[in-house]
C-alpha atoms as a printed R data frame, in Angstrom:
    type eleno elety resid chain resno       x       y       z
1   ATOM     1    CA   MET     A     1  44.139 -22.637  18.755
2   ATOM     2    CA   THR     A     2  44.147 -19.422  16.711
3   ATOM     3    CA   SER     A     3  41.045 -18.203  14.938
4   ATOM     4    CA   PRO     A     4  41.013 -18.460  11.145
5   ATOM     5    CA   ALA     A     5  41.931 -15.339   9.200
6   ATOM     6    CA   VAL     A     6  39.021 -13.500   7.665
7   ATOM     7    CA   SER     A     7  38.709 -14.110   3.942
8   ATOM     8    CA   TYR     A     8  36.099 -14.929   1.341
9   ATOM     9    CA   ARG     A     9  37.278 -18.531   1.238
10  ATOM    10    CA   ASN     A    10  36.210 -19.267   4.812
11  ATOM    11    CA   LEU     A    11  32.956 -17.281   4.698
12  ATOM    12    CA   ASP     A    12  30.773 -20.207   5.785
13  ATOM    13    CA   LEU     A    13  33.077 -21.110   8.664
14  ATOM    14    CA   LEU     A    14  33.169 -17.550   9.967
15  ATOM    15    CA   ALA     A    15  29.406 -17.097   9.575
16  ATOM    16    CA   ASP     A    16  28.746 -20.327  11.455
17  ATOM    17    CA   ALA     A    17  30.993 -19.000  14.225
18  ATOM    18    CA   GLY     A    18  29.078 -15.712  14.348
19  ATOM    19    CA   ARG     A    19  32.070 -13.532  13.501
20  ATOM    20    CA   TRP     A    20  29.830 -10.860  12.044
21  ATOM    21    CA   HIS     A    21  31.986  -7.856  12.882
22  ATOM    22    CA   ASP     A    22  34.973  -9.441  11.152
23  ATOM    23    CA   LEU     A    23  32.930 -10.304   8.082
24  ATOM    24    CA   LEU     A    24  31.408  -6.835   7.992
25  ATOM    25    CA   ARG     A    25  34.878  -5.302   8.141
26  ATOM    26    CA   PHE     A    26  35.991  -7.484   5.217
27  ATOM    27    CA   ALA     A    27  32.938  -6.532   3.146
28  ATOM    28    CA   ALA     A    28  33.442  -2.825   3.855
29  ATOM    29    CA   THR     A    29  37.179  -2.686   3.129
30  ATOM    30    CA   VAL     A    30  37.869  -1.907  -0.512
31  ATOM    31    CA   ASP     A    31  41.319  -3.535  -0.484
32  ATOM    32    CA   ALA     A    32  40.141  -6.700   1.256
33  ATOM    33    CA   GLY     A    33  39.180  -8.465  -1.957
34  ATOM    34    CA   PRO     A    34  37.376  -8.170  -5.297
35  ATOM    35    CA   THR     A    35  34.045  -6.357  -5.245
36  ATOM    36    CA   ASP     A    36  32.017  -9.469  -6.053
37  ATOM    37    CA   GLU     A    37  33.570 -11.354  -3.125
38  ATOM    38    CA   ARG     A    38  32.940  -8.484  -0.719
39  ATOM    39    CA   ARG     A    39  29.394  -8.245  -2.058
40  ATOM    40    CA   GLU     A    40  28.751 -11.946  -1.325
41  ATOM    41    CA   VAL     A    41  30.088 -11.527   2.194
42  ATOM    42    CA   ALA     A    42  27.781  -8.529   2.694
43  ATOM    43    CA   HIS     A    43  24.883 -10.685   1.493
44  ATOM    44    CA   VAL     A    44  25.484 -13.313   4.186
45  ATOM    45    CA   VAL     A    45  25.888 -10.660   6.893
46  ATOM    46    CA   ALA     A    46  22.699  -8.860   5.809
47  ATOM    47    CA   LEU     A    47  20.850 -12.176   5.774
48  ATOM    48    CA   GLU     A    48  21.985 -13.779   9.039
49  ATOM    49    CA   ALA     A    49  23.645 -11.245  11.358
50  ATOM    50    CA   PRO     A    50  21.854  -9.436  14.207
51  ATOM    51    CA   ALA     A    51  19.788  -6.485  13.021
52  ATOM    52    CA   GLY     A    52  22.286  -3.735  13.840
53  ATOM    53    CA   ILE     A    53  25.131  -5.390  11.938
54  ATOM    54    CA   ALA     A    54  22.871  -6.629   9.140
55  ATOM    55    CA   ALA     A    55  21.599  -3.094   8.522
56  ATOM    56    CA   VAL     A    56  25.133  -1.760   8.108
57  ATOM    57    CA   ALA     A    57  25.910  -4.523   5.615
58  ATOM    58    CA   ALA     A    58  22.745  -3.685   3.654
59  ATOM    59    CA   GLU     A    59  24.028  -0.155   3.047
60  ATOM    60    CA   LEU     A    60  27.478  -1.101   1.760
61  ATOM    61    CA   PHE     A    61  26.398  -1.266  -1.903
62  ATOM    62    CA   PRO     A    62  23.412   1.120  -1.927
63  ATOM    63    CA   ASP     A    63  23.098   1.487  -5.724
64  ATOM    64    CA   ASP     A    64  23.480  -2.206  -6.584
65  ATOM    65    CA   ASP     A    65  19.846  -3.115  -7.280
66  ATOM    66    CA   ARG     A    66  20.401  -5.971  -9.736
67  ATOM    67    CA   CYS     A    67  23.060  -7.977  -7.999
68  ATOM    68    CA   PHE     A    68  23.013 -11.729  -7.486
69  ATOM    69    CA   PRO     A    69  21.177 -13.261  -5.740
70  ATOM    70    CA   GLY     A    70  19.251 -10.110  -4.829
71  ATOM    71    CA   PRO     A    71  19.570  -6.507  -3.631
72  ATOM    72    CA   LEU     A    72  20.822  -6.212  -0.078
73  ATOM    73    CA   TRP     A    73  17.880  -4.034   0.940
74  ATOM    74    CA   GLU     A    74  15.557  -6.920   0.115
75  ATOM    75    CA   VAL     A    75  17.826  -9.517   1.743
76  ATOM    76    CA   VAL     A    76  18.063  -7.695   5.070
77  ATOM    77    CA   ALA     A    77  14.284  -7.359   5.284
78  ATOM    78    CA   GLN     A    78  13.744 -11.113   5.128
79  ATOM    79    CA   HIS     A    79  14.290 -11.949   8.796
80  ATOM    80    CA   HIS     A    80  14.191  -8.551  10.537
81  ATOM    81    CA   THR     A    81  11.207  -6.316  11.247
82  ATOM    82    CA   TRP     A    82  11.191  -2.596  10.574
83  ATOM    83    CA   ARG     A    83  11.390  -1.849  14.292
84  ATOM    84    CA   GLU     A    84  14.579  -3.900  14.540
85  ATOM    85    CA   LEU     A    85  16.229  -2.338  11.478
86  ATOM    86    CA   SER     A    86  15.024   1.260  11.588
87  ATOM    87    CA   PRO     A    87  17.463   2.634  14.222
88  ATOM    88    CA   HIS     A    88  20.461   1.365  12.237
89  ATOM    89    CA   LEU     A    89  19.615   2.451   8.674
90  ATOM    90    CA   THR     A    90  21.032   5.834   7.634
91  ATOM    91    CA   ASN     A    91  21.020   5.843   3.810
92  ATOM    92    CA   PRO     A    92  17.655   7.421   2.839
93  ATOM    93    CA   ARG     A    93  17.101   5.331  -0.283
94  ATOM    94    CA   THR     A    94  18.095   2.043   1.332
95  ATOM    95    CA   ARG     A    95  16.027   2.921   4.365
96  ATOM    96    CA   HIS     A    96  12.873   3.462   2.320
97  ATOM    97    CA   LEU     A    97  13.414   0.393   0.134
98  ATOM    98    CA   VAL     A    98  13.786  -1.749   3.248
99  ATOM    99    CA   ALA     A    99  10.574  -0.213   4.605
100 ATOM   100    CA   GLN     A   100   8.717  -0.863   1.357
101 ATOM   101    CA   THR     A   101   9.960  -4.459   1.398
102 ATOM   102    CA   ARG     A   102   8.637  -4.894   4.913
103 ATOM   103    CA   VAL     A   103   5.286  -3.542   3.661
104 ATOM   104    CA   LEU     A   104   5.308  -6.333   1.076
105 ATOM   105    CA   HIS     A   105   6.004  -8.739   3.927
106 ATOM   106    CA   GLY     A   106   2.732  -7.506   5.438
107 ATOM   107    CA   GLU     A   107   3.896  -4.813   7.880
108 ATOM   108    CA   ASP     A   108   1.740  -1.720   8.256
109 ATOM   109    CA   LEU     A   109   4.131   1.248   8.513
110 ATOM   110    CA   GLY     A   110   1.532   3.921   7.894
111 ATOM   111    CA   ALA     A   111   2.076   5.366  11.367
112 ATOM   112    CA   ALA     A   112   5.859   5.661  10.955
113 ATOM   113    CA   THR     A   113   6.820   9.312  11.394
114 ATOM   114    CA   ASP     A   114  10.368   8.898  10.092
115 ATOM   115    CA   LEU     A   115   9.392   7.719   6.601
116 ATOM   116    CA   ASP     A   116   8.257   9.823   3.647
117 ATOM   117    CA   PRO     A   117   5.798   7.993   1.336
118 ATOM   118    CA   GLN     A   118   6.536  10.514  -1.417
119 ATOM   119    CA   LEU     A   119  10.164   9.371  -1.670
120 ATOM   120    CA   LEU     A   120   9.108   6.209  -3.519
121 ATOM   121    CA   ASP     A   121   5.544   7.226  -4.441
122 ATOM   122    CA   ALA     A   122   3.905   4.224  -2.769
123 ATOM   123    CA   PRO     A   123   1.973   3.993   0.511
124 ATOM   124    CA   LEU     A   124   3.499   2.527   3.638
125 ATOM   125    CA   ARG     A   125   0.696   0.072   4.294
126 ATOM   126    CA   PRO     A   126  -0.543  -2.712   2.005
127 ATOM   127    CA   GLN     A   127  -3.889  -1.968   0.401
128 ATOM   128    CA   PRO     A   128  -6.625  -4.645   0.496
129 ATOM   129    CA   TRP     A   129  -6.451  -5.238  -3.273
130 ATOM   130    CA   GLU     A   130  -2.668  -5.691  -2.987
131 ATOM   131    CA   ALA     A   131  -2.923  -8.181  -0.139
132 ATOM   132    CA   ALA     A   132  -5.752 -10.189  -1.711
133 ATOM   133    CA   ASN     A   133  -3.495 -12.435  -3.812
134 ATOM   134    CA   TRP     A   134  -0.021 -11.491  -2.586
135 ATOM   135    CA   SER     A   135   1.964 -14.116  -0.671
136 ATOM   136    CA   SER     A   136   5.003 -12.846   1.200
137 ATOM   137    CA   THR     A   137   6.393 -16.395   1.264
138 ATOM   138    CA   LEU     A   138   6.092 -16.868  -2.505
139 ATOM   139    CA   ASP     A   139   6.027 -13.448  -4.159
140 ATOM   140    CA   ILE     A   140   9.227 -12.235  -2.480
141 ATOM   141    CA   SER     A   141  12.407 -14.214  -3.005
142 ATOM   142    CA   GLU     A   142  13.510 -16.298  -0.051
143 ATOM   143    CA   TYR     A   143  17.272 -16.061   0.277
144 ATOM   144    CA   ASP     A   144  19.903 -18.418   1.586
145 ATOM   145    CA   ARG     A   145  23.664 -17.963   1.541
146 ATOM   146    CA   THR     A   146  24.110 -18.748  -2.135
147 ATOM   147    CA   GLY     A   147  20.817 -18.137  -3.918
148 ATOM   148    CA   SER     A   148  17.113 -17.535  -3.734
149 ATOM   149    CA   SER     A   149  13.772 -19.178  -4.393
150 ATOM   150    CA   GLY     A   150  10.230 -17.953  -4.884
151 ATOM   151    CA   THR     A   151   7.483 -17.484  -7.447
152 ATOM   152    CA   THR     A   152   8.593 -14.165  -8.899
153 ATOM   153    CA   ILE     A   153   8.009 -14.969 -12.587
154 ATOM   154    CA   TRP     A   154   5.300 -12.995 -14.352
155 ATOM   155    CA   ALA     A   155   2.913 -15.286 -16.228
156 ATOM   156    CA   TYR     A   156  -0.679 -14.169 -16.763
157 ATOM   157    CA   PRO     A   157  -3.191 -15.545 -17.549
158 ATOM   158    CA   ASN     A   158  -2.393 -19.210 -17.027
159 ATOM   159    CA   HIS     A   159  -5.922 -20.106 -18.117
160 ATOM   160    CA   LEU     A   160  -9.036 -18.375 -19.408
161 ATOM   161    CA   ALA     A   161 -12.082 -18.621 -17.165
162 ATOM   162    CA   ASN     A   162 -15.345 -18.324 -19.079
163 ATOM   163    CA   PRO     A   163 -13.653 -17.184 -22.298
164 ATOM   164    CA   MET     A   164 -15.548 -14.960 -24.711
165 ATOM   165    CA   PRO     A   165 -14.640 -14.035 -28.294
166 ATOM   166    CA   LEU     A   166 -12.811 -10.743 -28.660
167 ATOM   167    CA   PRO     A   167 -14.823  -8.343 -30.824
168 ATOM   168    CA   THR     A   168 -13.821  -7.395 -34.330
169 ATOM   169    CA   THR     A   169 -13.411  -3.658 -34.116
170 ATOM   170    CA   THR     A   170 -11.316  -0.625 -34.949
171 ATOM   171    CA   VAL     A   171 -10.691   2.029 -32.291
172 ATOM   172    CA   ARG     A   172  -8.647   5.205 -32.018
173 ATOM   173    CA   PRO     A   173  -5.278   5.271 -30.244
174 ATOM   174    CA   ALA     A   174  -5.107   7.610 -27.262
175 ATOM   175    CA   GLN     A   175  -2.263   9.810 -26.093
176 ATOM   176    CA   HIS     A   176  -1.907   9.315 -22.350
177 ATOM   177    CA   ALA     A   177   0.825  10.128 -19.820
178 ATOM   178    CA   ALA     A   178   0.628   6.643 -18.309
179 ATOM   179    CA   VAL     A   179   1.808   4.865 -21.473
180 ATOM   180    CA   PRO     A   180   5.551   5.634 -21.017
181 ATOM   181    CA   LEU     A   181   5.374   4.489 -17.388
182 ATOM   182    CA   LEU     A   182   3.605   1.254 -18.299
183 ATOM   183    CA   ASP     A   183   6.003   0.747 -21.198
184 ATOM   184    CA   GLY     A   184   8.983   1.318 -18.918
185 ATOM   185    CA   MET     A   185   7.980  -1.398 -16.469
186 ATOM   186    CA   SER     A   186   9.660  -4.052 -18.628
187 ATOM   187    CA   SER     A   187  11.631  -4.215 -21.863
188 ATOM   188    CA   ALA     A   188   9.712  -7.409 -22.708
189 ATOM   189    CA   THR     A   189   6.272  -5.784 -22.886
190 ATOM   190    CA   GLN     A   190   4.682  -2.957 -24.836
191 ATOM   191    CA   ALA     A   191   2.028  -0.498 -23.683
192 ATOM   192    CA   ASN     A   192  -0.683   1.290 -25.656
193 ATOM   193    CA   ALA     A   193  -3.789   3.314 -24.886
194 ATOM   194    CA   PHE     A   194  -7.051   3.495 -26.826
195 ATOM   195    CA   HIS     A   195 -10.378   5.282 -26.722
196 ATOM   196    CA   ALA     A   196 -12.115   1.975 -26.189
197 ATOM   197    CA   THR     A   197 -13.446  -0.632 -23.822
198 ATOM   198    CA   ALA     A   198 -11.098  -3.255 -22.418
199 ATOM   199    CA   TRP     A   199 -12.557  -5.828 -24.809
200 ATOM   200    CA   GLU     A   200 -12.055  -3.579 -27.816
201 ATOM   201    CA   ALA     A   201  -8.519  -2.633 -26.768
202 ATOM   202    CA   ALA     A   202  -7.571  -6.276 -26.255
203 ATOM   203    CA   SER     A   203  -8.904  -7.051 -29.724
204 ATOM   204    CA   MET     A   204  -6.680  -4.370 -31.263
205 ATOM   205    CA   VAL     A   205  -3.434  -5.997 -30.145
206 ATOM   206    CA   ALA     A   206  -4.239  -9.703 -29.636
207 ATOM   207    CA   THR     A   207  -2.861 -12.134 -32.194
208 ATOM   208    CA   ASP     A   208  -5.489 -13.385 -34.609
209 ATOM   209    CA   GLN     A   209  -4.965 -17.060 -33.802
210 ATOM   210    CA   ALA     A   210  -7.705 -18.175 -36.171
211 ATOM   211    CA   ARG     A   211  -5.515 -17.066 -39.106
212 ATOM   212    CA   MET     A   212  -2.347 -18.744 -37.851
213 ATOM   213    CA   PRO     A   213  -1.183 -22.136 -39.164
214 ATOM   214    CA   ARG     A   214  -2.899 -24.928 -37.263
215 ATOM   215    CA   GLY     A   215   0.395 -26.202 -35.834
216 ATOM   216    CA   GLN     A   216   1.021 -22.853 -34.155
217 ATOM   217    CA   ARG     A   217  -2.339 -22.692 -32.401
218 ATOM   218    CA   TRP     A   218  -2.992 -24.139 -28.991
219 ATOM   219    CA   GLN     A   219  -5.314 -27.101 -29.063
220 ATOM   220    CA   SER     A   220  -8.939 -26.154 -28.266
221 ATOM   221    CA   GLN     A   221  -8.199 -22.446 -28.848
222 ATOM   222    CA   ARG     A   222 -10.968 -20.961 -31.009
223 ATOM   223    CA   GLY     A   223  -9.553 -17.837 -32.562
224 ATOM   224    CA   ARG     A   224  -9.193 -14.779 -30.337
225 ATOM   225    CA   GLU     A   225 -10.748 -15.144 -26.890
226 ATOM   226    CA   GLY     A   226 -10.449 -13.262 -23.625
227 ATOM   227    CA   SER     A   227 -11.710 -13.373 -20.062
228 ATOM   228    CA   GLN     A   228 -12.887 -10.724 -17.624
229 ATOM   229    CA   VAL     A   229 -10.432 -10.663 -14.702
230 ATOM   230    CA   ARG     A   230  -9.944  -8.743 -11.465
231 ATOM   231    CA   PHE     A   231  -7.045  -6.334 -11.109
232 ATOM   232    CA   ALA     A   232  -6.283  -7.834  -7.685
233 ATOM   233    CA   ASP     A   233  -5.644 -11.178  -9.375
234 ATOM   234    CA   ILE     A   234  -3.133  -9.621 -11.773
235 ATOM   235    CA   TYR     A   235  -1.346  -7.463  -9.202
236 ATOM   236    CA   PRO     A   236   1.468  -9.895  -8.204
237 ATOM   237    CA   ASN     A   237   2.382 -10.502 -11.838
238 ATOM   238    CA   LEU     A   238   2.552  -6.755 -12.525
239 ATOM   239    CA   VAL     A   239   4.886  -6.249  -9.559
240 ATOM   240    CA   HIS     A   240   7.112  -9.096 -10.768
241 ATOM   241    CA   LEU     A   241   7.066  -7.686 -14.295
242 ATOM   242    CA   ALA     A   242   8.196  -4.280 -13.048
243 ATOM   243    CA   THR     A   243  11.255  -5.773 -11.315
244 ATOM   244    CA   GLY     A   244  12.775  -6.519 -14.725
245 ATOM   245    CA   GLU     A   245  12.469 -10.286 -14.329
246 ATOM   246    CA   GLY     A   246  13.025 -12.052 -17.655
247 ATOM   247    CA   ALA     A   247  15.299 -14.160 -19.790
248 ATOM   248    CA   TYR     A   248  18.985 -13.365 -19.388
249 ATOM   249    CA   THR     A   249  18.248 -10.349 -17.207
250 ATOM   250    CA   ARG     A   250  18.661  -9.819 -13.487
251 ATOM   251    CA   ARG     A   251  15.637  -8.537 -11.687
252 ATOM   252    CA   THR     A   252  15.682  -6.008  -8.924
253 ATOM   253    CA   GLY     A   253  13.691  -6.308  -5.690
254 ATOM   254    CA   GLN     A   254   9.917  -6.392  -5.384
255 ATOM   255    CA   ALA     A   255   9.787  -3.011  -3.598
256 ATOM   256    CA   LEU     A   256  10.973  -1.271  -6.773
257 ATOM   257    CA   GLY     A   257   8.447  -3.286  -8.768
258 ATOM   258    CA   ARG     A   258   5.660  -2.136  -6.463
259 ATOM   259    CA   THR     A   259   6.679   1.522  -6.586
260 ATOM   260    CA   ALA     A   260   6.937   1.441 -10.405
261 ATOM   261    CA   LEU     A   261   3.410   0.021 -10.567
262 ATOM   262    CA   TRP     A   262   2.045   2.647  -8.157
263 ATOM   263    CA   LYS     A   263   3.540   5.435 -10.283
264 ATOM   264    CA   ALA     A   264   1.891   3.969 -13.380
265 ATOM   265    CA   LEU     A   265  -1.466   3.624 -11.615
266 ATOM   266    CA   ALA     A   266  -1.273   7.214 -10.403
267 ATOM   267    CA   ALA     A   267  -0.654   8.394 -13.970
268 ATOM   268    CA   MET     A   268  -3.537   6.248 -15.254
269 ATOM   269    CA   ALA     A   269  -5.842   7.711 -12.611
270 ATOM   270    CA   GLY     A   270  -4.597  11.248 -13.233
271 ATOM   271    CA   VAL     A   271  -3.555  11.888  -9.642
272 ATOM   272    CA   THR     A   272  -0.272  12.982  -8.108
273 ATOM   273    CA   PRO     A   273   2.032  10.093  -7.136
274 ATOM   274    CA   ALA     A   274   1.838   9.338  -3.417
275 ATOM   275    CA   ALA     A   275  -1.568  11.001  -3.234
276 ATOM   276    CA   ASP     A   276  -4.137   9.568  -0.854
277 ATOM   277    CA   PRO     A   277  -4.008   5.795  -1.508
278 ATOM   278    CA   HIS     A   278  -7.818   5.782  -1.405
279 ATOM   279    CA   CYS     A   279  -7.754   7.574  -4.787
280 ATOM   280    CA   ILE     A   280  -5.801   4.711  -6.324
281 ATOM   281    CA   THR     A   281  -7.969   2.131  -4.573
282 ATOM   282    CA   ALA     A   282 -11.096   3.762  -6.023
283 ATOM   283    CA   PHE     A   283  -9.472   3.768  -9.453
284 ATOM   284    CA   VAL     A   284  -8.437   0.098  -9.211
285 ATOM   285    CA   GLU     A   285 -11.922  -0.913  -8.099
286 ATOM   286    CA   ARG     A   286 -13.576   0.668 -11.141
287 ATOM   287    CA   LEU     A   287 -11.145  -0.819 -13.676
288 ATOM   288    CA   HIS     A   288 -12.560  -3.320 -16.143
289 ATOM   289    CA   CYS     A   289  -9.813  -5.798 -17.024
290 ATOM   290    CA   VAL     A   290  -9.603  -8.353 -19.823
291 ATOM   291    CA   ALA     A   291  -6.821 -10.914 -20.270
292 ATOM   292    CA   TRP     A   292  -6.041 -13.225 -23.170
293 ATOM   293    CA   GLN     A   293  -3.455 -15.794 -24.193
294 ATOM   294    CA   GLU     A   294  -1.099 -16.037 -27.163
295 ATOM   295    CA   PRO     A   295   0.069 -19.272 -28.828
296 ATOM   296    CA   ASP     A   296   3.759 -18.665 -28.138
297 ATOM   297    CA   ASP     A   297   3.435 -17.970 -24.386
298 ATOM   298    CA   GLU     A   298   5.941 -20.052 -22.423
299 ATOM   299    CA   ILE     A   299   7.567 -18.772 -19.211
300 ATOM   300    CA   TRP     A   300   7.276 -14.987 -19.035
301 ATOM   301    CA   TYR     A   301   4.139 -13.522 -20.594
302 ATOM   302    CA   LEU     A   302   1.369 -11.054 -19.811
303 ATOM   303    CA   HIS     A   303  -1.597  -9.928 -21.919
304 ATOM   304    CA   LEU     A   304  -3.883  -7.420 -20.259
305 ATOM   305    CA   ALA     A   305  -6.272  -4.613 -21.135
306 ATOM   306    CA   MET     A   306  -7.432  -2.224 -18.384
307 ATOM   307    CA   GLU     A   307 -10.357   0.142 -18.951
308 ATOM   308    CA   ASP     A   308 -11.376   3.140 -16.873
309 ATOM   309    CA   PRO     A   309 -15.031   3.704 -17.821
310 ATOM   310    CA   GLU     A   310 -14.972   7.231 -16.378
311 ATOM   311    CA   GLN     A   311 -12.248   8.351 -18.797
312 ATOM   312    CA   GLY     A   312 -13.254   6.120 -21.684
313 ATOM   313    CA   ILE     A   313  -9.618   5.018 -21.949
314 ATOM   314    CA   ALA     A   314  -8.223   1.486 -22.020
315 ATOM   315    CA   TRP     A   315  -4.549   0.704 -21.535
316 ATOM   316    CA   VAL     A   316  -3.009  -2.462 -22.946
317 ATOM   317    CA   LEU     A   317   0.112  -4.120 -21.603
318 ATOM   318    CA   THR     A   318   1.267  -7.152 -23.562
319 ATOM   319    CA   GLY     A   319   4.398  -9.128 -24.293
320 ATOM   320    CA   ASN     A   320   6.469 -12.181 -23.500
321 ATOM   321    CA   ASP     A   321  10.079 -13.245 -23.099
322 ATOM   322    CA   PHE     A   322  11.859 -16.440 -24.070
323 ATOM   323    CA   ASP     A   323  14.667 -18.423 -22.467
């Protein structure tokens, strides 16, 4: 009996039979089929093939970060360790994004001599405050042949612990280099900086719910209230936010979300990106953070003020998106 011809239509049959070289050849050949079909074949190869073949598939569309169901550099890192993939990855950007994804899976690559942490401005080992509330099984999409699953939506806070009234105050806006980086993390949120405490900064931008029509206020909400929160608790939501996740938009992978957040933190702290991670850790540990809710929060939302008491600056990141 002759083997079936290689085509997109019999992708599942060929993958079940382990014909990875044939599928890789189809995905890599421009004239073999439409780009979206070749891209889906590359996805299955990157997901299920042995590491050497999967790594080649992951580099076929190196600039396609927002493809469905996810970027190939994130897909290939799901089942393969860095040691398995490293000898086969040649594209510098793909190589480092795969490495950063493995860091988010919990691998410590700080001793790797063939990786440059300055290429993506994020360290090659997870920091304690990153790992505290990060789940590699939930906060990174889990892929199958046709889609993905995982808790990659940004939604914070989902409740207010020990809420306190936000103060009534007026404070001065601040010009700070971190604002464009925070603002650029998502088109659904806006960033500002103030010469203020976190509580005062939150008060400047939070909706005055006490003045809204009763039907638009959440039951039991008493005007403007906020809660003191830890940055480590917010971290996963900030990474998800920075991937571009939102209504009617395709996100990119979590490694790009993490690197965007590290660049913003470096600017907030006033240090060079990819500087000693201990500088950022010290900065994160001294941040005073306040979160609040808005009456129209549904699926994607984040309301956060972050104060560095040493600088006397508070940054606010707030917004939501609707399906």
